[in-house]
Structure formats: C-alpha cells, structure tokens
C-alpha positions in Angstrom: 165.2 -12.8 353.7 162.1 -10.5 352.3 161.8 -8.4 349.2 159.7 -5.2 349.2 159.6 -3.0 346.4 163.2 -4.4 344.9 165.1 -3.8 348.3 165.8 -7.1 350.2 165.6 -6.9 354.1 166.5 -9.0 356.7 165.5 -10.2 360.1 167.3 -9.5 363.0 168.3 -12.7 363.3 169.6 -13.0 359.6 171.2 -9.6 359.9 173.0 -10.6 363.3 174.0 -13.7 361.4 175.7 -12.0 358.8 177.4 -9.6 361.1 178.6 -12.4 363.3 177.0 -10.7 366.2 174.2 -11.2 368.8 170.8 -10.1 368.2 171.4 -7.9 371.3 174.6 -6.3 369.8 172.6 -5.6 366.4 169.6 -3.8 368.7 172.6 -1.9 370.3 174.3 -0.8 366.6 170.8 0.3 365.8 170.4 2.1 369.0 173.3 4.2 368.3 172.4 4.9 364.7 175.4 2.6 363.3 172.6 0.7 361.3 168.9 1.7 360.5 166.1 -0.7 361.4 162.6 -0.5 359.5 159.4 -1.8 360.9 156.8 -3.5 358.7 152.9 -3.2 359.8 152.1 -2.8 363.1 154.2 -5.8 364.3 157.1 -5.0 366.7 159.5 -7.3 364.3 162.3 -5.1 362.9 164.0 -5.4 359.5 167.4 -4.0 358.3 168.3 -3.7 354.6 170.6 -6.4 353.6 172.9 -3.3 351.5 173.4 -1.4 354.9 174.4 -4.8 356.8 177.0 -5.5 354.0 178.1 -1.9 354.4 178.6 -2.1 358.1 180.4 -5.4 357.4 182.8 -3.4 355.5 183.6 -0.8 358.2 186.6 -2.6 360.3 188.2 -1.4 363.2 192.0 -0.8 362.8 194.2 -3.6 363.6 195.1 -3.9 367.6 198.7 -3.2 368.2 199.8 -1.9 365.2 201.9 1.1 365.3 201.0 4.2 363.4 204.0 5.0 361.5 202.1 6.7 358.6 201.3 9.6 360.9 204.2 9.2 363.3 202.0 9.1 366.4 203.5 7.9 369.6 201.9 5.0 371.4 199.0 6.3 373.5 200.8 4.6 376.5 203.7 7.2 376.5 201.6 10.4 376.6 198.4 9.5 378.4 199.0 9.9 382.2 197.6 7.3 384.6 195.7 8.3 387.5 
C-alpha cells in the first residue's frame, strides 16, 4: 500500500486479495466501471484507492434462492418462457 497526498492506494495484487478475486477479475471490474484505477507516472502499473475497494466490498449480491416476499414477486421460473 502506498500513501499519496493522504490517500491510500493499493496495487492490483493487494486490491484483488482484499476483494477475494483474481487480478483479472479486478481488471474486469475496472473496465466495466465498477471501480476506478489510477496510474502513477509513466509505468503501466495501476493503483486502486483503498476506500473504493472497501466500498466495493460492501456491495453484495442478493442471496441466491431466497424469495422476494417483500415485493411479492413470483419466482422467475414461473413467468419467463423457455425457448
């Protein structure tokens, strides 16, 4: 981890480890706009703000297999036609 102007940055390896994903997955997140990457100097190495990585950790998908009784939605299998 490096600190630039009071902001903590992680290398791609550090950010991927914190997220529990592979570095290639982290790059996919960045290319899809889920997280921003930053370049320092003329090198190709990318850095990620620690605060943004931690914010991404707080985004969780809904639990698989749970019913959405709060909105009374039918299960997708009952209304999505199969081709």
